[in-house]
PLY file of the C-alpha trace (Angstrom):
ply
format ascii 1.0
element vertex 438
property float x
property float y
property float z
element edge 437
property int vertex1
property int vertex2
end_header
-26.86 9.80 -7.83
-24.93 12.00 -5.37
-22.10 14.43 -6.01
-19.59 14.81 -3.19
-16.28 16.61 -2.79
-13.10 14.54 -2.68
-11.60 13.89 0.72
-8.26 15.52 1.41
-6.61 12.12 0.97
-8.29 11.66 -2.39
-7.21 15.12 -3.49
-3.60 14.14 -2.86
-4.02 10.87 -4.75
-5.80 12.62 -7.63
-2.76 14.86 -7.99
-0.38 11.88 -7.95
-2.44 9.99 -10.54
-2.69 12.94 -12.90
0.79 14.39 -12.39
2.63 11.07 -12.86
0.33 8.97 -15.08
2.92 6.47 -16.35
1.49 3.43 -18.12
-0.54 1.88 -15.29
-2.90 3.06 -12.59
-2.51 2.21 -8.89
-4.98 -0.66 -8.72
-5.75 -2.74 -5.65
-6.27 -6.41 -6.43
-7.97 -9.32 -4.72
-7.15 -12.54 -6.61
-8.46 -15.88 -5.35
-8.25 -19.35 -6.77
-11.44 -21.26 -5.94
-11.12 -25.03 -6.02
-14.22 -27.17 -5.73
-17.87 -26.88 -6.75
-18.48 -23.16 -7.26
-22.06 -21.86 -7.46
-21.42 -19.10 -10.01
-24.78 -17.27 -9.64
-24.36 -17.27 -5.84
-20.85 -15.88 -6.23
-22.04 -13.14 -8.57
-24.84 -12.27 -6.14
-22.37 -12.10 -3.26
-20.08 -9.71 -5.12
-23.03 -7.49 -6.05
-24.24 -7.42 -2.44
-20.88 -6.17 -1.20
-20.61 -3.55 -3.94
-24.10 -2.28 -3.11
-23.22 -2.08 0.60
-20.28 0.32 0.11
-20.73 3.68 -1.61
-17.03 3.78 -2.49
-17.48 0.73 -4.73
-20.23 2.57 -6.63
-18.26 5.79 -7.07
-16.87 7.45 -10.17
-15.42 10.90 -10.75
-16.37 13.88 -12.88
-14.87 17.30 -13.48
-16.81 20.42 -12.51
-15.17 23.66 -13.55
-11.95 21.71 -13.88
-12.12 20.28 -10.35
-12.89 16.61 -9.57
-15.98 15.53 -7.64
-17.14 12.10 -6.54
-20.25 10.71 -8.23
-21.96 8.03 -6.12
-24.29 5.80 -8.11
-27.36 4.11 -6.55
-27.12 0.40 -5.68
-27.33 -1.67 -8.85
-24.92 -4.54 -8.28
-21.96 -5.26 -10.52
-21.49 -7.60 -13.45
-18.93 -10.31 -12.72
-17.63 -11.29 -16.16
-17.22 -15.03 -16.60
-14.45 -16.08 -19.00
-14.44 -19.76 -19.89
-10.95 -21.12 -20.59
-11.94 -24.79 -20.70
-11.73 -24.76 -24.48
-7.96 -24.30 -24.30
-5.56 -27.24 -23.89
-5.20 -27.94 -20.18
-1.50 -27.01 -20.16
-2.25 -23.54 -21.57
-5.00 -22.44 -19.20
-2.82 -21.30 -16.30
-0.67 -19.14 -18.55
-3.70 -17.62 -20.25
-5.32 -16.88 -16.88
-2.15 -15.09 -15.72
-2.09 -13.04 -18.94
-5.73 -11.99 -18.57
-5.30 -10.97 -14.95
-2.07 -9.10 -15.64
-3.80 -7.13 -18.39
-6.63 -6.32 -15.99
-4.47 -5.24 -13.08
-1.72 -3.37 -14.99
-3.62 -0.85 -17.08
-4.06 2.90 -17.21
-7.59 3.97 -16.28
-9.31 7.17 -17.28
-10.56 8.48 -13.93
-13.63 10.16 -15.40
-14.61 7.59 -18.04
-13.55 4.05 -17.14
-15.12 1.77 -14.53
-12.90 1.94 -11.44
-14.17 -1.28 -9.84
-14.24 -4.62 -11.64
-15.02 -8.29 -11.04
-14.00 -11.17 -13.29
-14.24 -14.94 -12.90
-12.04 -17.24 -14.98
-13.18 -20.86 -15.37
-10.19 -23.15 -15.85
-12.10 -26.35 -15.10
-15.43 -27.35 -13.60
-13.82 -27.31 -10.16
-11.10 -24.68 -10.70
-11.87 -20.95 -10.95
-9.88 -17.77 -10.46
-11.68 -14.64 -9.28
-10.20 -11.16 -9.69
-11.62 -8.08 -7.99
-10.01 -4.70 -8.71
-10.43 -1.23 -7.20
-8.65 1.97 -8.14
-6.61 3.25 -5.20
-8.60 6.51 -5.24
-11.55 4.51 -3.92
-9.92 2.24 -1.37
-6.84 1.20 0.59
-5.20 -2.01 1.71
-7.51 -2.45 4.69
-10.44 -2.19 2.27
-9.22 -5.30 0.46
-9.52 -7.27 3.69
-13.01 -5.87 4.28
-14.15 -6.85 0.79
-12.66 -10.33 1.15
-14.30 -10.91 4.52
-17.71 -9.71 3.34
-17.59 -11.69 0.08
-17.05 -14.85 2.08
-20.01 -14.13 4.36
-22.27 -13.10 1.48
-21.44 -16.23 -0.53
-22.21 -18.57 2.37
-25.48 -16.72 2.91
-26.34 -17.02 -0.78
-25.64 -20.77 -0.70
-28.08 -21.08 2.20
-30.69 -19.06 0.34
-30.48 -16.29 2.92
-30.34 -12.59 2.15
-26.87 -11.29 3.03
-27.43 -8.93 5.92
-24.42 -7.59 7.80
-25.17 -4.70 10.16
-25.92 -1.49 8.30
-22.92 0.79 8.08
-23.08 3.73 10.45
-21.03 5.82 8.05
-20.08 5.77 4.39
-16.92 7.22 2.91
-18.64 10.51 2.10
-19.34 10.93 5.81
-15.63 10.49 6.50
-14.75 13.12 3.89
-17.19 15.54 5.55
-15.90 14.72 9.05
-12.32 15.19 7.95
-13.07 18.60 6.42
-14.58 19.78 9.72
-11.63 18.84 11.94
-9.58 21.58 13.52
-6.07 20.37 12.76
-4.25 23.66 13.24
-2.17 22.42 16.17
-1.14 19.17 14.51
-0.44 20.95 11.23
1.79 23.40 13.10
3.74 20.43 14.46
4.35 19.06 10.98
5.33 22.49 9.67
7.89 22.94 12.43
9.14 19.38 12.23
9.61 19.25 8.44
10.54 22.82 7.54
13.75 22.94 5.54
14.20 19.20 5.15
16.41 18.56 2.10
15.52 16.03 -0.58
17.24 12.66 -0.36
19.85 12.49 -3.11
20.55 8.82 -3.63
23.00 7.95 -6.39
21.13 6.40 -9.31
22.27 4.17 -12.15
20.49 6.27 -14.75
19.89 10.02 -15.01
16.62 11.12 -13.43
14.06 11.71 -16.21
12.50 15.14 -16.53
9.10 13.54 -15.95
8.63 10.64 -13.56
6.99 7.47 -14.80
5.42 4.56 -12.94
7.64 1.89 -14.48
8.74 -0.45 -11.73
10.02 -3.86 -10.77
10.33 -5.74 -7.48
13.21 -7.48 -5.74
12.43 -9.96 -2.95
14.78 -11.25 -0.26
14.15 -13.72 2.55
15.98 -13.14 5.83
16.51 -15.74 8.52
14.23 -16.50 11.48
17.24 -15.87 13.74
17.59 -12.29 12.47
13.86 -11.73 12.89
14.08 -12.92 16.49
17.00 -10.58 17.17
15.02 -7.63 15.76
12.14 -8.46 18.10
14.48 -8.83 21.07
16.23 -5.49 20.41
12.87 -3.75 20.08
11.78 -5.25 23.41
14.94 -4.13 25.20
14.69 -0.66 23.67
10.99 -0.18 24.55
10.05 0.27 20.93
8.57 -1.80 18.10
10.14 -3.96 15.39
8.90 -1.34 12.91
11.09 1.27 14.60
14.16 -0.98 14.51
13.64 -1.79 10.83
13.01 1.86 9.94
16.10 3.05 11.81
18.21 0.46 9.97
16.81 1.71 6.67
17.76 5.25 7.65
21.32 4.03 8.21
21.35 2.49 4.73
20.01 5.63 3.08
22.44 7.80 5.03
25.35 5.66 3.85
24.27 5.84 0.21
23.46 9.53 0.13
26.07 10.89 2.53
23.25 12.81 4.25
22.23 12.86 7.88
18.94 14.71 7.29
16.13 13.51 5.00
12.57 12.15 5.08
11.17 8.67 4.62
7.46 8.17 4.01
5.44 5.48 5.76
1.77 4.57 5.31
-0.66 4.55 8.25
-4.18 3.15 8.41
-5.90 6.47 9.13
-9.05 4.87 10.55
-9.04 6.94 13.71
-12.68 6.28 14.67
-14.36 2.92 15.27
-17.17 3.77 12.83
-14.66 3.85 9.98
-13.27 0.36 10.62
-15.80 -1.58 8.45
-15.97 1.01 5.64
-14.36 0.56 2.23
-12.58 3.76 1.27
-9.30 5.63 1.07
-8.43 6.21 4.72
-4.73 5.37 4.55
-2.47 8.39 5.00
1.30 8.72 4.66
3.56 10.18 7.33
6.77 12.00 6.44
9.25 10.87 9.10
12.39 12.99 9.30
15.62 11.10 9.94
18.29 12.60 12.18
21.67 10.89 11.86
23.64 13.94 12.99
26.66 13.76 15.33
27.45 10.13 14.47
25.08 8.51 16.98
25.17 4.92 18.09
22.37 2.82 16.68
20.82 2.72 20.14
20.68 6.53 20.16
19.33 6.63 16.61
16.64 4.20 17.70
15.62 6.55 20.52
15.34 9.42 18.03
13.35 7.25 15.63
11.03 6.11 18.42
10.22 9.71 19.39
9.65 10.68 15.76
7.34 7.75 15.05
5.27 8.21 18.22
4.85 11.95 17.62
3.88 11.31 14.01
1.31 8.67 14.86
-0.29 11.02 17.36
-0.84 13.46 14.48
-1.60 11.01 11.68
-5.03 12.45 10.92
-3.49 15.43 9.08
-3.53 14.47 5.37
-0.12 14.53 3.73
-1.41 16.88 1.06
-2.16 19.52 3.68
1.32 19.12 5.14
2.92 19.58 1.73
0.76 22.62 0.99
1.62 24.19 4.36
5.33 23.66 3.71
5.09 25.08 0.22
7.03 22.16 -1.26
7.47 22.90 -4.97
6.10 20.50 -7.55
8.72 18.72 -9.61
7.52 16.46 -12.43
10.68 14.39 -12.03
10.16 13.34 -8.41
7.54 13.12 -5.70
7.26 15.81 -3.05
8.92 15.64 0.38
10.28 12.09 0.15
11.35 9.65 -2.56
11.61 6.52 -0.39
8.73 4.76 1.38
8.98 2.16 4.17
6.06 -0.15 4.88
5.38 -3.03 7.27
3.00 -5.34 5.44
0.30 -7.62 6.81
-0.73 -9.29 3.54
1.27 -12.47 4.02
1.32 -15.10 1.31
-2.19 -16.49 1.24
-2.66 -19.93 2.70
-5.41 -22.32 1.69
-8.66 -21.74 3.57
-12.11 -23.22 3.45
-15.27 -21.49 2.22
-18.14 -23.92 2.44
-17.23 -26.63 -0.09
-14.52 -24.45 -1.67
-10.79 -24.32 -1.04
-9.61 -20.70 -1.38
-6.02 -19.69 -2.05
-4.23 -16.69 -3.49
-3.37 -16.32 -7.17
-0.28 -14.22 -8.01
-0.80 -10.93 -9.81
2.61 -9.24 -9.64
3.66 -6.24 -7.59
1.92 -2.92 -7.13
3.16 0.01 -9.19
5.23 2.68 -7.48
5.41 6.44 -7.88
8.40 6.87 -5.57
12.00 5.94 -6.32
12.11 3.08 -3.80
9.49 1.33 -1.66
10.83 -0.98 1.05
8.22 -3.56 2.11
8.80 -5.77 5.13
6.32 -8.55 5.73
5.43 -9.16 9.34
7.69 -11.33 11.46
6.83 -14.99 11.95
8.52 -18.36 12.13
9.79 -18.01 8.55
11.81 -14.88 9.32
11.72 -11.53 7.57
10.59 -11.19 3.99
11.82 -7.97 2.43
10.74 -6.53 -0.88
12.06 -3.50 -2.71
9.87 -2.02 -5.41
11.91 0.37 -7.50
11.72 2.80 -10.38
13.36 1.05 -13.33
14.06 4.41 -14.96
16.55 5.07 -12.12
17.91 1.76 -10.83
19.24 -1.46 -12.33
18.36 -4.84 -10.75
21.91 -5.52 -9.56
21.97 -2.23 -7.64
18.72 -3.04 -5.88
19.99 -6.52 -5.05
23.05 -4.95 -3.44
20.83 -2.54 -1.49
18.83 -5.48 -0.14
21.98 -7.34 0.87
23.45 -4.28 2.57
20.22 -3.65 4.45
20.39 -7.19 5.82
24.06 -6.66 6.79
23.14 -3.48 8.65
20.31 -5.19 10.49
22.55 -8.07 11.54
25.24 -5.66 12.76
22.98 -3.30 14.74
21.01 -6.00 16.53
24.31 -7.60 17.58
26.05 -4.35 18.66
23.51 -1.51 19.02
25.96 0.56 21.06
28.39 0.99 18.14
28.45 4.33 16.36
27.26 4.47 12.78
30.72 5.41 11.54
32.07 2.13 12.93
29.34 0.27 11.09
30.25 1.95 7.82
33.96 1.33 8.40
33.37 -2.40 8.89
31.44 -2.48 5.62
34.23 -0.66 3.82
0 1
1 2
2 3
3 4
4 5
5 6
6 7
7 8
8 9
9 10
10 11
11 12
12 13
13 14
14 15
15 16
16 17
17 18
18 19
19 20
20 21
21 22
22 23
23 24
24 25
25 26
26 27
27 28
28 29
29 30
30 31
31 32
32 33
33 34
34 35
35 36
36 37
37 38
38 39
39 40
40 41
41 42
42 43
43 44
44 45
45 46
46 47
47 48
48 49
49 50
50 51
51 52
52 53
53 54
54 55
55 56
56 57
57 58
58 59
59 60
60 61
61 62
62 63
63 64
64 65
65 66
66 67
67 68
68 69
69 70
70 71
71 72
72 73
73 74
74 75
75 76
76 77
77 78
78 79
79 80
80 81
81 82
82 83
83 84
84 85
85 86
86 87
87 88
88 89
89 90
90 91
91 92
92 93
93 94
94 95
95 96
96 97
97 98
98 99
99 100
100 101
101 102
102 103
103 104
104 105
105 106
106 107
107 108
108 109
109 110
110 111
111 112
112 113
113 114
114 115
115 116
116 117
117 118
118 119
119 120
120 121
121 122
122 123
123 124
124 125
125 126
126 127
127 128
128 129
129 130
130 131
131 132
132 133
133 134
134 135
135 136
136 137
137 138
138 139
139 140
140 141
141 142
142 143
143 144
144 145
145 146
146 147
147 148
148 149
149 150
150 151
151 152
152 153
153 154
154 155
155 156
156 157
157 158
158 159
159 160
160 161
161 162
162 163
163 164
164 165
165 166
166 167
167 168
168 169
169 170
170 171
171 172
172 173
173 174
174 175
175 176
176 177
177 178
178 179
179 180
180 181
181 182
182 183
183 184
184 185
185 186
186 187
187 188
188 189
189 190
190 191
191 192
192 193
193 194
194 195
195 196
196 197
197 198
198 199
199 200
200 201
201 202
202 203
203 204
204 205
205 206
206 207
207 208
208 209
209 210
210 211
211 212
212 213
213 214
214 215
215 216
216 217
217 218
218 219
219 220
220 221
221 222
222 223
223 224
224 225
225 226
226 227
227 228
228 229
229 230
230 231
231 232
232 233
233 234
234 235
235 236
236 237
237 238
238 239
239 240
240 241
241 242
242 243
243 244
244 245
245 246
246 247
247 248
248 249
249 250
250 251
251 252
252 253
253 254
254 255
255 256
256 257
257 258
258 259
259 260
260 261
261 262
262 263
263 264
264 265
265 266
266 267
267 268
268 269
269 270
270 271
271 272
272 273
273 274
274 275
275 276
276 277
277 278
278 279
279 280
280 281
281 282
282 283
283 284
284 285
285 286
286 287
287 288
288 289
289 290
290 291
291 292
292 293
293 294
294 295
295 296
296 297
297 298
298 299
299 300
300 301
301 302
302 303
303 304
304 305
305 306
306 307
307 308
308 309
309 310
310 311
311 312
312 313
313 314
314 315
315 316
316 317
317 318
318 319
319 320
320 321
321 322
322 323
323 324
324 325
325 326
326 327
327 328
328 329
329 330
330 331
331 332
332 333
333 334
334 335
335 336
336 337
337 338
338 339
339 340
340 341
341 342
342 343
343 344
344 345
345 346
346 347
347 348
348 349
349 350
350 351
351 352
352 353
353 354
354 355
355 356
356 357
357 358
358 359
359 360
360 361
361 362
362 363
363 364
364 365
365 366
366 367
367 368
368 369
369 370
370 371
371 372
372 373
373 374
374 375
375 376
376 377
377 378
378 379
379 380
380 381
381 382
382 383
383 384
384 385
385 386
386 387
387 388
388 389
389 390
390 391
391 392
392 393
393 394
394 395
395 396
396 397
397 398
398 399
399 400
400 401
401 402
402 403
403 404
404 405
405 406
406 407
407 408
408 409
409 410
410 411
411 412
412 413
413 414
414 415
415 416
416 417
417 418
418 419
419 420
420 421
421 422
422 423
423 424
424 425
425 426
426 427
427 428
428 429
429 430
430 431
431 432
432 433
433 434
434 435
435 436
436 437
């Protein structure tokens, strides 16, 4: 058993989890439906092998003198609970499986007492199983889900063949990253963030309901599909403007938020991978950081000019992404407010986790199993799934203590209107765009 300090990223997340507990923890979920002849002992062995490989998946937390520390347990595998639903009528099994998984993925965990990693296998029929793997966000990030999924597949195939799963030994574990991060001289980059973000006002979006004194994690999600034609226009504008689709989509969101708030100066948060060294790429852990990107809509720019400003802001931020957000907030002296998150209340994210397609794993067909949306601590989280032949898929996760569904639906529709207008006429000033909407 090893005791390690929290990384700077974990310290920030610890604060978020304890300052805004709500009724559910931020839990990362890997849900797979497995159709075909499943070797349950081989599957359990594969899950245990992956958990033993990554220290983060064997980590809990304890308080020492009131401060949290990581407690890394020695390799001992993990119990994958098997729940047999075959005794239920066949038309009730799917609903019961969804209920069990929802209860598992939408719960409030005690960070110092409850297991933070779990594995459960639901048997709906001899050839139909659903597997659920959960990790508290303090231990891992979205990229970690892909690592776990990839390694489970390899370990299961190895177990079927009677081989000992043996991927290359990890050069580093998450504790090594935490130590490396603490030793970095980030004074110059921190100075950039301090200068860039000093004095930024909070975004004051009109809400349907009064802001509660204490923020909760109650949330819902609104999804909207946009056309392939619009997606193609976004790509084309980004190409002509020497930027990325992310920058076009972010700039359009800034226009929307500026319209709603009447402000031309505010921040939007955006997650970044944070795996700045090759040795960290195969490691399960919390590497993902969040950048506070300051919007500048001053002097009624054209969208093309706003896009240039956004491009410069994004590039400069990415060059300094290794500075943990918590250090930026501390350097700025942003006050803590139990009713809202610090520095920004809106997050924008380009997502890679497209709807799972059916894939093959030995004799098994593997597909995703829905588990609902992730909880949010911010007022609004705009998710855009990557562009492909189906167009743009936009999701808005929102705080239900602040916004009603019809308001969020209107926000989604207006965002699409703005996108369509700016890709068609990027040289128009933002005031003209707002006038046409009016």
